[in-house]
PDB file of N, H, CA, C and O in Angstrom:
ATOM      1  N   MET A   1       5.484 -11.816  49.780  1.00  0.00           N
ATOM      2  CA  MET A   1       4.898 -12.744  48.835  1.00  0.00           C
ATOM      3  C   MET A   1       4.423 -12.012  47.582  1.00  0.00           C
ATOM      4  O   MET A   1       4.576 -12.523  46.473  1.00  0.00           O
ATOM      5  N   LYS A   2       3.849 -10.824  47.747  1.00  0.00           N
ATOM      6  H   LYS A   2       3.725 -10.408  48.648  1.00  0.00           H
ATOM      7  CA  LYS A   2       3.323 -10.113  46.601  1.00  0.00           C
ATOM      8  C   LYS A   2       4.428  -9.511  45.741  1.00  0.00           C
ATOM      9  O   LYS A   2       4.296  -9.457  44.518  1.00  0.00           O
ATOM     10  N   LYS A   3       5.502  -9.063  46.354  1.00  0.00           N
ATOM     11  H   LYS A   3       5.610  -9.107  47.347  1.00  0.00           H
ATOM     12  CA  LYS A   3       6.560  -8.407  45.606  1.00  0.00           C
ATOM     13  C   LYS A   3       7.238  -9.349  44.601  1.00  0.00           C
ATOM     14  O   LYS A   3       7.409  -8.949  43.449  1.00  0.00           O
ATOM     15  N   PRO A   4       7.633 -10.575  44.968  1.00  0.00           N
ATOM     16  CA  PRO A   4       8.235 -11.462  43.957  1.00  0.00           C
ATOM     17  C   PRO A   4       7.243 -11.818  42.843  1.00  0.00           C
ATOM     18  O   PRO A   4       7.618 -11.931  41.676  1.00  0.00           O
ATOM     19  N   PHE A   5       5.996 -11.989  43.217  1.00  0.00           N
ATOM     20  H   PHE A   5       5.692 -11.897  44.165  1.00  0.00           H
ATOM     21  CA  PHE A   5       4.986 -12.303  42.206  1.00  0.00           C
ATOM     22  C   PHE A   5       4.819 -11.129  41.248  1.00  0.00           C
ATOM     23  O   PHE A   5       4.703 -11.329  40.039  1.00  0.00           O
ATOM     24  N   LEU A   6       4.806  -9.911  41.775  1.00  0.00           N
ATOM     25  H   LEU A   6       4.900  -9.749  42.757  1.00  0.00           H
ATOM     26  CA  LEU A   6       4.674  -8.719  40.953  1.00  0.00           C
ATOM     27  C   LEU A   6       5.865  -8.574  40.007  1.00  0.00           C
ATOM     28  O   LEU A   6       5.689  -8.253  38.831  1.00  0.00           O
ATOM     29  N   ILE A   7       7.050  -8.804  40.504  1.00  0.00           N
ATOM     30  H   ILE A   7       7.193  -9.064  41.459  1.00  0.00           H
ATOM     31  CA  ILE A   7       8.254  -8.730  39.671  1.00  0.00           C
ATOM     32  C   ILE A   7       8.210  -9.786  38.578  1.00  0.00           C
ATOM     33  O   ILE A   7       8.519  -9.498  37.422  1.00  0.00           O
ATOM     34  N   PHE A   8       7.830 -10.997  38.935  1.00  0.00           N
ATOM     35  H   PHE A   8       7.579 -11.231  39.874  1.00  0.00           H
ATOM     36  CA  PHE A   8       7.719 -12.072  37.951  1.00  0.00           C
ATOM     37  C   PHE A   8       6.678 -11.721  36.895  1.00  0.00           C
ATOM     38  O   PHE A   8       6.911 -11.926  35.703  1.00  0.00           O
ATOM     39  N   PHE A   9       5.552 -11.204  37.314  1.00  0.00           N
ATOM     40  H   PHE A   9       5.363 -11.038  38.281  1.00  0.00           H
ATOM     41  CA  PHE A   9       4.477 -10.856  36.386  1.00  0.00           C
ATOM     42  C   PHE A   9       4.915  -9.733  35.434  1.00  0.00           C
ATOM     43  O   PHE A   9       4.643  -9.800  34.236  1.00  0.00           O
ATOM     44  N   LEU A  10       5.579  -8.723  35.951  1.00  0.00           N
ATOM     45  H   LEU A  10       5.800  -8.668  36.925  1.00  0.00           H
ATOM     46  CA  LEU A  10       6.069  -7.635  35.106  1.00  0.00           C
ATOM     47  C   LEU A  10       7.118  -8.121  34.113  1.00  0.00           C
ATOM     48  O   LEU A  10       7.110  -7.720  32.949  1.00  0.00           O
ATOM     49  N   MET A  11       8.010  -8.974  34.569  1.00  0.00           N
ATOM     50  H   MET A  11       8.017  -9.299  35.515  1.00  0.00           H
ATOM     51  CA  MET A  11       9.021  -9.543  33.649  1.00  0.00           C
ATOM     52  C   MET A  11       8.346 -10.387  32.570  1.00  0.00           C
ATOM     53  O   MET A  11       8.759 -10.374  31.411  1.00  0.00           O
ATOM     54  N   PHE A  12       7.329 -11.103  32.955  1.00  0.00           N
ATOM     55  H   PHE A  12       6.993 -11.113  33.897  1.00  0.00           H
ATOM     56  CA  PHE A  12       6.580 -11.920  31.995  1.00  0.00           C
ATOM     57  C   PHE A  12       5.915 -11.038  30.940  1.00  0.00           C
ATOM     58  O   PHE A  12       5.990 -11.343  29.750  1.00  0.00           O
ATOM     59  N   LEU A  13       5.270  -9.957  31.352  1.00  0.00           N
ATOM     60  H   LEU A  13       5.209  -9.708  32.319  1.00  0.00           H
ATOM     61  CA  LEU A  13       4.634  -9.044  30.408  1.00  0.00           C
ATOM     62  C   LEU A  13       5.650  -8.384  29.485  1.00  0.00           C
ATOM     63  O   LEU A  13       5.414  -8.248  28.284  1.00  0.00           O
ATOM     64  N   ILE A  14       6.770  -7.980  30.046  1.00  0.00           N
ATOM     65  H   ILE A  14       6.962  -8.090  31.021  1.00  0.00           H
ATOM     66  CA  ILE A  14       7.811  -7.355  29.227  1.00  0.00           C
ATOM     67  C   ILE A  14       8.363  -8.347  28.209  1.00  0.00           C
ATOM     68  O   ILE A  14       8.588  -7.989  27.053  1.00  0.00           O
ATOM     69  N   SER A  15       8.580  -9.584  28.628  1.00  0.00           N
ATOM     70  H   SER A  15       8.397  -9.875  29.567  1.00  0.00           H
ATOM     71  CA  SER A  15       9.106 -10.583  27.699  1.00  0.00           C
ATOM     72  C   SER A  15       8.093 -10.885  26.600  1.00  0.00           C
ATOM     73  O   SER A  15       8.476 -11.054  25.443  1.00  0.00           O
ATOM     74  N   ILE A  16       6.819 -10.954  26.938  1.00  0.00           N
ATOM     75  H   ILE A  16       6.507 -10.816  27.879  1.00  0.00           H
ATOM     76  CA  ILE A  16       5.797 -11.188  25.912  1.00  0.00           C
ATOM     77  C   ILE A  16       5.772 -10.022  24.931  1.00  0.00           C
ATOM     78  O   ILE A  16       5.634 -10.225  23.725  1.00  0.00           O
ATOM     79  N   PHE A  17       5.906  -8.812  25.443  1.00  0.00           N
ATOM     80  H   PHE A  17       6.019  -8.647  26.422  1.00  0.00           H
ATOM     81  CA  PHE A  17       5.918  -7.642  24.568  1.00  0.00           C
ATOM     82  C   PHE A  17       7.072  -7.713  23.581  1.00  0.00           C
ATOM     83  O   PHE A  17       6.873  -7.489  22.387  1.00  0.00           O
ATOM     84  N   PHE A  18       8.280  -8.021  24.057  1.00  0.00           N
ATOM     85  H   PHE A  18       8.441  -8.202  25.027  1.00  0.00           H
ATOM     86  CA  PHE A  18       9.432  -8.071  23.168  1.00  0.00           C
ATOM     87  C   PHE A  18       9.368  -9.237  22.199  1.00  0.00           C
ATOM     88  O   PHE A  18       9.768  -9.101  21.043  1.00  0.00           O
ATOM     89  N   ILE A  19       8.876 -10.367  22.645  1.00  0.00           N
ATOM     90  H   ILE A  19       8.551 -10.477  23.584  1.00  0.00           H
ATOM     91  CA  ILE A  19       8.740 -11.516  21.742  1.00  0.00           C
ATOM     92  C   ILE A  19       7.734 -11.205  20.648  1.00  0.00           C
ATOM     93  O   ILE A  19       7.976 -11.506  19.479  1.00  0.00           O
ATOM     94  N   SER A  20       6.607 -10.605  21.016  1.00  0.00           N
ATOM     95  H   SER A  20       6.411 -10.361  21.965  1.00  0.00           H
ATOM     96  CA  SER A  20       5.602 -10.272  20.003  1.00  0.00           C
ATOM     97  C   SER A  20       6.131  -9.214  19.045  1.00  0.00           C
ATOM     98  O   SER A  20       5.815  -9.243  17.856  1.00  0.00           O
ATOM     99  N   TYR A  21       6.931  -8.284  19.548  1.00  0.00           N
ATOM    100  H   TYR A  21       7.189  -8.261  20.514  1.00  0.00           H
ATOM    101  CA  TYR A  21       7.518  -7.260  18.695  1.00  0.00           C
ATOM    102  C   TYR A  21       8.469  -7.892  17.675  1.00  0.00           C
ATOM    103  O   TYR A  21       8.431  -7.543  16.495  1.00  0.00           O
ATOM    104  N   LEU A  22       9.309  -8.806  18.116  1.00  0.00           N
ATOM    105  H   LEU A  22       9.340  -9.090  19.074  1.00  0.00           H
ATOM    106  CA  LEU A  22      10.246  -9.469  17.203  1.00  0.00           C
ATOM    107  C   LEU A  22       9.508 -10.358  16.211  1.00  0.00           C
ATOM    108  O   LEU A  22       9.891 -10.432  15.043  1.00  0.00           O
ATOM    109  N   TYR A  23       8.474 -11.022  16.656  1.00  0.00           N
ATOM    110  H   TYR A  23       8.163 -10.962  17.605  1.00  0.00           H
ATOM    111  CA  TYR A  23       7.692 -11.881  15.773  1.00  0.00           C
ATOM    112  C   TYR A  23       6.936 -11.048  14.746  1.00  0.00           C
ATOM    113  O   TYR A  23       6.867 -11.423  13.576  1.00  0.00           O
ATOM    114  N   ALA A  24       6.374  -9.933  15.169  1.00  0.00           N
ATOM    115  H   ALA A  24       6.430  -9.628  16.120  1.00  0.00           H
ATOM    116  CA  ALA A  24       5.630  -9.075  14.257  1.00  0.00           C
ATOM    117  C   ALA A  24       6.553  -8.460  13.211  1.00  0.00           C
ATOM    118  O   ALA A  24       6.131  -8.207  12.083  1.00  0.00           O
ATOM    119  N   GLU A  25       7.790  -8.224  13.573  1.00  0.00           N
ATOM    120  H   GLU A  25       8.133  -8.430  14.490  1.00  0.00           H
ATOM    121  CA  GLU A  25       8.736  -7.644  12.630  1.00  0.00           C
ATOM    122  C   GLU A  25       8.984  -8.587  11.459  1.00  0.00           C
ATOM    123  O   GLU A  25       9.171  -8.128  10.332  1.00  0.00           O
ATOM    124  N   THR A  26       8.989  -9.884  11.698  1.00  0.00           N
ATOM    125  H   THR A  26       8.837 -10.258  12.613  1.00  0.00           H
ATOM    126  CA  THR A  26       9.215 -10.831  10.617  1.00  0.00           C
ATOM    127  C   THR A  26       7.973 -11.001   9.764  1.00  0.00           C
ATOM    128  O   THR A  26       8.085 -11.294   8.573  1.00  0.00           O
ATOM    129  N   ILE A  27       6.800 -10.828  10.335  1.00  0.00           N
ATOM    130  H   ILE A  27       6.709 -10.590  11.302  1.00  0.00           H
ATOM    131  CA  ILE A  27       5.561 -11.020   9.588  1.00  0.00           C
ATOM    132  C   ILE A  27       5.135  -9.745   8.867  1.00  0.00           C
ATOM    133  O   ILE A  27       4.713  -9.800   7.712  1.00  0.00           O
ATOM    134  N   LEU A  28       5.239  -8.623   9.524  1.00  0.00           N
ATOM    135  H   LEU A  28       5.582  -8.579  10.463  1.00  0.00           H
ATOM    136  CA  LEU A  28       4.756  -7.366   8.992  1.00  0.00           C
ATOM    137  C   LEU A  28       5.654  -6.891   7.861  1.00  0.00           C
ATOM    138  O   LEU A  28       6.847  -6.652   8.053  1.00  0.00           O
ATOM    139  N   LYS A  29       5.070  -6.760   6.694  1.00  0.00           N
ATOM    140  H   LYS A  29       4.101  -6.954   6.538  1.00  0.00           H
ATOM    141  CA  LYS A  29       5.801  -6.228   5.556  1.00  0.00           C
ATOM    142  C   LYS A  29       4.963  -5.118   4.948  1.00  0.00           C
ATOM    143  O   LYS A  29       3.770  -5.290   4.698  1.00  0.00           O
ATOM    144  N   ILE A  30       5.585  -4.005   4.718  1.00  0.00           N
ATOM    145  H   ILE A  30       6.554  -3.866   4.921  1.00  0.00           H
ATOM    146  CA  ILE A  30       4.884  -2.854   4.168  1.00  0.00           C
ATOM    147  C   ILE A  30       5.297  -2.727   2.717  1.00  0.00           C
ATOM    148  O   ILE A  30       6.484  -2.653   2.401  1.00  0.00           O
ATOM    149  N   GLY A  31       4.315  -2.702   1.844  1.00  0.00           N
ATOM    150  H   GLY A  31       3.351  -2.762   2.101  1.00  0.00           H
ATOM    151  CA  GLY A  31       4.588  -2.585   0.418  1.00  0.00           C
ATOM    152  C   GLY A  31       4.381  -1.162  -0.062  1.00  0.00           C
ATOM    153  O   GLY A  31       3.504  -0.446   0.422  1.00  0.00           O
ATOM    154  N   VAL A  32       5.189  -0.772  -1.003  1.00  0.00           N
ATOM    155  H   VAL A  32       5.901  -1.353  -1.396  1.00  0.00           H
ATOM    156  CA  VAL A  32       5.076   0.546  -1.601  1.00  0.00           C
ATOM    157  C   VAL A  32       4.961   0.345  -3.097  1.00  0.00           C
ATOM    158  O   VAL A  32       5.701  -0.453  -3.671  1.00  0.00           O
ATOM    159  N   PHE A  33       4.050   1.051  -3.738  1.00  0.00           N
ATOM    160  H   PHE A  33       3.448   1.700  -3.272  1.00  0.00           H
ATOM    161  CA  PHE A  33       3.945   0.931  -5.176  1.00  0.00           C
ATOM    162  C   PHE A  33       4.022   2.310  -5.807  1.00  0.00           C
ATOM    163  O   PHE A  33       3.614   3.309  -5.214  1.00  0.00           O
ATOM    164  N   ASP A  34       4.543   2.341  -6.998  1.00  0.00           N
ATOM    165  H   ASP A  34       4.874   1.529  -7.480  1.00  0.00           H
ATOM    166  CA  ASP A  34       4.746   3.586  -7.728  1.00  0.00           C
ATOM    167  C   ASP A  34       3.579   3.774  -8.689  1.00  0.00           C
ATOM    168  O   ASP A  34       3.521   3.127  -9.734  1.00  0.00           O
ATOM    169  N   LEU A  35       2.663   4.647  -8.342  1.00  0.00           N
ATOM    170  H   LEU A  35       2.711   5.173  -7.493  1.00  0.00           H
ATOM    171  CA  LEU A  35       1.461   4.855  -9.139  1.00  0.00           C
ATOM    172  C   LEU A  35       1.800   5.401 -10.525  1.00  0.00           C
ATOM    173  O   LEU A  35       1.171   5.014 -11.509  1.00  0.00           O
ATOM    174  N   GLN A  36       2.771   6.279 -10.612  1.00  0.00           N
ATOM    175  H   GLN A  36       3.283   6.593  -9.812  1.00  0.00           H
ATOM    176  CA  GLN A  36       3.159   6.828 -11.914  1.00  0.00           C
ATOM    177  C   GLN A  36       3.685   5.732 -12.839  1.00  0.00           C
ATOM    178  O   GLN A  36       3.393   5.734 -14.035  1.00  0.00           O
ATOM    179  N   ARG A  37       4.453   4.804 -12.292  1.00  0.00           N
ATOM    180  H   ARG A  37       4.690   4.802 -11.320  1.00  0.00           H
ATOM    181  CA  ARG A  37       4.976   3.712 -13.105  1.00  0.00           C
ATOM    182  C   ARG A  37       3.847   2.799 -13.563  1.00  0.00           C
ATOM    183  O   ARG A  37       3.841   2.338 -14.705  1.00  0.00           O
ATOM    184  N   ILE A  38       2.897   2.539 -12.679  1.00  0.00           N
ATOM    185  H   ILE A  38       2.903   2.913 -11.751  1.00  0.00           H
ATOM    186  CA  ILE A  38       1.756   1.703 -13.049  1.00  0.00           C
ATOM    187  C   ILE A  38       0.970   2.362 -14.171  1.00  0.00           C
ATOM    188  O   ILE A  38       0.602   1.704 -15.144  1.00  0.00           O
ATOM    189  N   LEU A  39       0.711   3.658 -14.041  1.00  0.00           N
ATOM    190  H   LEU A  39       1.010   4.192 -13.251  1.00  0.00           H
ATOM    191  CA  LEU A  39      -0.034   4.365 -15.078  1.00  0.00           C
ATOM    192  C   LEU A  39       0.741   4.424 -16.389  1.00  0.00           C
ATOM    193  O   LEU A  39       0.138   4.461 -17.462  1.00  0.00           O
ATOM    194  N   ARG A  40       2.039   4.434 -16.316  1.00  0.00           N
ATOM    195  H   ARG A  40       2.529   4.404 -15.444  1.00  0.00           H
ATOM    196  CA  ARG A  40       2.867   4.537 -17.512  1.00  0.00           C
ATOM    197  C   ARG A  40       3.046   3.188 -18.209  1.00  0.00           C
ATOM    198  O   ARG A  40       3.077   3.138 -19.438  1.00  0.00           O
ATOM    199  N   GLU A  41       3.165   2.087 -17.448  1.00  0.00           N
ATOM    200  H   GLU A  41       3.139   2.127 -16.449  1.00  0.00           H
ATOM    201  CA  GLU A  41       3.541   0.810 -18.035  1.00  0.00           C
ATOM    202  C   GLU A  41       2.414  -0.220 -18.125  1.00  0.00           C
ATOM    203  O   GLU A  41       2.588  -1.254 -18.768  1.00  0.00           O
ATOM    204  N   SER A  42       1.289   0.031 -17.511  1.00  0.00           N
ATOM    205  H   SER A  42       1.148   0.872 -16.988  1.00  0.00           H
ATOM    206  CA  SER A  42       0.212  -0.948 -17.498  1.00  0.00           C
ATOM    207  C   SER A  42      -0.440  -1.062 -18.872  1.00  0.00           C
ATOM    208  O   SER A  42      -0.791  -0.054 -19.486  1.00  0.00           O
ATOM    209  N   LYS A  43      -0.597  -2.274 -19.341  1.00  0.00           N
ATOM    210  H   LYS A  43      -0.311  -3.092 -18.842  1.00  0.00           H
ATOM    211  CA  LYS A  43      -1.220  -2.504 -20.649  1.00  0.00           C
ATOM    212  C   LYS A  43      -2.695  -2.114 -20.626  1.00  0.00           C
ATOM    213  O   LYS A  43      -3.218  -1.597 -21.613  1.00  0.00           O
ATOM    214  N   VAL A  44      -3.358  -2.358 -19.515  1.00  0.00           N
ATOM    215  H   VAL A  44      -2.934  -2.778 -18.713  1.00  0.00           H
ATOM    216  CA  VAL A  44      -4.770  -1.991 -19.397  1.00  0.00           C
ATOM    217  C   VAL A  44      -4.926  -0.481 -19.472  1.00  0.00           C
ATOM    218  O   VAL A  44      -5.800   0.026 -20.175  1.00  0.00           O
ATOM    219  N   ILE A  45      -4.083   0.229 -18.751  1.00  0.00           N
ATOM    220  H   ILE A  45      -3.373  -0.183 -18.179  1.00  0.00           H
ATOM    221  CA  ILE A  45      -4.144   1.698 -18.753  1.00  0.00           C
ATOM    222  C   ILE A  45      -3.801   2.241 -20.137  1.00  0.00           C
ATOM    223  O   ILE A  45      -4.399   3.221 -20.582  1.00  0.00           O
ATOM    224  N   GLN A  46      -2.851   1.617 -20.817  1.00  0.00           N
ATOM    225  H   GLN A  46      -2.366   0.821 -20.456  1.00  0.00           H
ATOM    226  CA  GLN A  46      -2.503   2.062 -22.164  1.00  0.00           C
ATOM    227  C   GLN A  46      -3.684   1.884 -23.113  1.00  0.00           C
ATOM    228  O   GLN A  46      -3.916   2.725 -23.982  1.00  0.00           O
ATOM    229  N   GLY A  47      -4.433   0.789 -22.949  1.00  0.00           N
ATOM    230  H   GLY A  47      -4.245   0.106 -22.243  1.00  0.00           H
ATOM    231  CA  GLY A  47      -5.626   0.588 -23.766  1.00  0.00           C
ATOM    232  C   GLY A  47      -6.670   1.655 -23.498  1.00  0.00           C
ATOM    233  O   GLY A  47      -7.267   2.187 -24.434  1.00  0.00           O
ATOM    234  N   TYR A  48      -6.898   1.974 -22.230  1.00  0.00           N
ATOM    235  H   TYR A  48      -6.413   1.542 -21.470  1.00  0.00           H
ATOM    236  CA  TYR A  48      -7.835   3.040 -21.873  1.00  0.00           C
ATOM    237  C   TYR A  48      -7.373   4.383 -22.431  1.00  0.00           C
ATOM    238  O   TYR A  48      -8.180   5.194 -22.884  1.00  0.00           O
ATOM    239  N   ARG A  49      -6.077   4.599 -22.390  1.00  0.00           N
ATOM    240  H   ARG A  49      -5.421   3.940 -22.021  1.00  0.00           H
ATOM    241  CA  ARG A  49      -5.540   5.870 -22.880  1.00  0.00           C
ATOM    242  C   ARG A  49      -5.769   6.002 -24.389  1.00  0.00           C
ATOM    243  O   ARG A  49      -6.084   7.092 -24.867  1.00  0.00           O
ATOM    244  N   LYS A  50      -5.617   4.909 -25.148  1.00  0.00           N
ATOM    245  H   LYS A  50      -5.361   4.023 -24.760  1.00  0.00           H
ATOM    246  CA  LYS A  50      -5.855   4.955 -26.592  1.00  0.00           C
ATOM    247  C   LYS A  50      -7.319   5.250 -26.893  1.00  0.00           C
ATOM    248  O   LYS A  50      -7.628   6.052 -27.775  1.00  0.00           O
ATOM    249  N   VAL A  51      -8.215   4.602 -26.159  1.00  0.00           N
ATOM    250  H   VAL A  51      -7.964   3.951 -25.443  1.00  0.00           H
ATOM    251  CA  VAL A  51      -9.653   4.847 -26.354  1.00  0.00           C
ATOM    252  C   VAL A  51      -9.977   6.300 -26.025  1.00  0.00           C
ATOM    253  O   VAL A  51     -10.720   6.954 -26.756  1.00  0.00           O
ATOM    254  N   LEU A  52      -9.429   6.796 -24.944  1.00  0.00           N
ATOM    255  H   LEU A  52      -8.825   6.265 -24.350  1.00  0.00           H
ATOM    256  CA  LEU A  52      -9.678   8.181 -24.541  1.00  0.00           C
ATOM    257  C   LEU A  52      -9.121   9.161 -25.567  1.00  0.00           C
ATOM    258  O   LEU A  52      -9.753  10.175 -25.863  1.00  0.00           O
ATOM    259  N   GLU A  53      -7.949   8.868 -26.109  1.00  0.00           N
ATOM    260  H   GLU A  53      -7.436   8.045 -25.869  1.00  0.00           H
ATOM    261  CA  GLU A  53      -7.367   9.752 -27.130  1.00  0.00           C
ATOM    262  C   GLU A  53      -8.229   9.780 -28.374  1.00  0.00           C
ATOM    263  O   GLU A  53      -8.383  10.836 -28.987  1.00  0.00           O
ATOM    264  N   LYS A  54      -8.803   8.635 -28.769  1.00  0.00           N
ATOM    265  H   LYS A  54      -8.678   7.777 -28.271  1.00  0.00           H
ATOM    266  CA  LYS A  54      -9.698   8.596 -29.937  1.00  0.00           C
ATOM    267  C   LYS A  54     -10.937   9.439 -29.685  1.00  0.00           C
ATOM    268  O   LYS A  54     -11.370  10.185 -30.563  1.00  0.00           O
ATOM    269  N   GLU A  55     -11.508   9.326 -28.494  1.00  0.00           N
ATOM    270  H   GLU A  55     -11.156   8.720 -27.781  1.00  0.00           H
ATOM    271  CA  GLU A  55     -12.690  10.116 -28.170  1.00  0.00           C
ATOM    272  C   GLU A  55     -12.359  11.613 -28.149  1.00  0.00           C
ATOM    273  O   GLU A  55     -13.144  12.428 -28.635  1.00  0.00           O
ATOM    274  N   ILE A  56     -11.226  11.966 -27.602  1.00  0.00           N
ATOM    275  H   ILE A  56     -10.589  11.304 -27.207  1.00  0.00           H
ATOM    276  CA  ILE A  56     -10.825  13.369 -27.550  1.00  0.00           C
ATOM    277  C   ILE A  56     -10.602  13.909 -28.960  1.00  0.00           C
ATOM    278  O   ILE A  56     -10.989  15.036 -29.270  1.00  0.00           O
ATOM    279  N   GLU A  57      -9.980  13.103 -29.804  1.00  0.00           N
ATOM    280  H   GLU A  57      -9.666  12.188 -29.552  1.00  0.00           H
ATOM    281  CA  GLU A  57      -9.719  13.531 -31.181  1.00  0.00           C
ATOM    282  C   GLU A  57     -11.033  13.731 -31.935  1.00  0.00           C
ATOM    283  O   GLU A  57     -11.164  14.690 -32.696  1.00  0.00           O
ATOM    284  N   ALA A  58     -12.001  12.845 -31.735  1.00  0.00           N
ATOM    285  H   ALA A  58     -11.894  12.066 -31.117  1.00  0.00           H
ATOM    286  CA  ALA A  58     -13.302  12.988 -32.397  1.00  0.00           C
ATOM    287  C   ALA A  58     -13.999  14.260 -31.928  1.00  0.00           C
ATOM    288  O   ALA A  58     -14.563  14.987 -32.746  1.00  0.00           O
ATOM    289  N   LYS A  59     -13.971  14.538 -30.647  1.00  0.00           N
ATOM    290  H   LYS A  59     -13.513  13.947 -29.983  1.00  0.00           H
ATOM    291  CA  LYS A  59     -14.609  15.745 -30.121  1.00  0.00           C
ATOM    292  C   LYS A  59     -13.861  16.998 -30.571  1.00  0.00           C
ATOM    293  O   LYS A  59     -14.468  18.046 -30.792  1.00  0.00           O
ATOM    294  N   ARG A  60     -12.551  16.885 -30.705  1.00  0.00           N
ATOM    295  H   ARG A  60     -12.058  16.034 -30.525  1.00  0.00           H
ATOM    296  CA  ARG A  60     -11.753  18.019 -31.170  1.00  0.00           C
ATOM    297  C   ARG A  60     -12.119  18.364 -32.616  1.00  0.00           C
ATOM    298  O   ARG A  60     -12.207  19.538 -32.976  1.00  0.00           O
ATOM    299  N   LYS A  61     -12.332  17.328 -33.445  1.00  0.00           N
ATOM    300  H   LYS A  61     -12.260  16.375 -33.153  1.00  0.00           H
ATOM    301  CA  LYS A  61     -12.717  17.562 -34.830  1.00  0.00           C
ATOM    302  C   LYS A  61     -14.090  18.236 -34.904  1.00  0.00           C
ATOM    303  O   LYS A  61     -14.300  19.150 -35.702  1.00  0.00           O
ATOM    304  N   LEU A  62     -15.029  17.771 -34.054  1.00  0.00           N
ATOM    305  H   LEU A  62     -14.859  17.029 -33.405  1.00  0.00           H
ATOM    306  CA  LEU A  62     -16.357  18.399 -34.026  1.00  0.00           C
ATOM    307  C   LEU A  62     -16.251  19.864 -33.604  1.00  0.00           C
ATOM    308  O   LEU A  62     -16.934  20.723 -34.159  1.00  0.00           O
ATOM    309  N   PHE A  63     -15.417  20.139 -32.648  1.00  0.00           N
ATOM    310  H   PHE A  63     -14.862  19.441 -32.197  1.00  0.00           H
ATOM    311  CA  PHE A  63     -15.225  21.500 -32.147  1.00  0.00           C
ATOM    312  C   PHE A  63     -14.623  22.386 -33.233  1.00  0.00           C
ATOM    313  O   PHE A  63     -15.028  23.538 -33.388  1.00  0.00           O
ATOM    314  N   GLU A  64     -13.662  21.859 -33.983  1.00  0.00           N
ATOM    315  H   GLU A  64     -13.333  20.923 -33.856  1.00  0.00           H
ATOM    316  CA  GLU A  64     -13.018  22.635 -35.034  1.00  0.00           C
ATOM    317  C   GLU A  64     -13.995  22.918 -36.177  1.00  0.00           C
ATOM    318  O   GLU A  64     -13.944  23.989 -36.782  1.00  0.00           O
ATOM    319  N   GLU A  65     -14.893  21.958 -36.479  1.00  0.00           N
ATOM    320  H   GLU A  65     -14.934  21.088 -35.987  1.00  0.00           H
ATOM    321  CA  GLU A  65     -15.873  22.157 -37.540  1.00  0.00           C
ATOM    322  C   GLU A  65     -16.861  23.260 -37.184  1.00  0.00           C
ATOM    323  O   GLU A  65     -17.276  24.038 -38.043  1.00  0.00           O
ATOM    324  N   LYS A  66     -17.230  23.317 -35.917  1.00  0.00           N
ATOM    325  H   LYS A  66     -16.893  22.685 -35.219  1.00  0.00           H
ATOM    326  CA  LYS A  66     -18.191  24.348 -35.502  1.00  0.00           C
ATOM    327  C   LYS A  66     -17.496  25.676 -35.452  1.00  0.00           C
ATOM    328  O   LYS A  66     -18.119  26.687 -35.126  1.00  0.00           O
TER     329      LYS A  66
END
């Protein structure tokens, strides 16, 4: 009596494992982003870069004067 029940239970667990694996494969999506491209093409980053360049240029002029 225990052996058929054990076999059925193990088959049930294995089937649940494979079904969940197949279901998770359709849901799970891994995204990859290119940080260099974001830093190069982002309008916000370009604005920050212009502000930073102005500040660097102002400090460079002060340094050259001294």
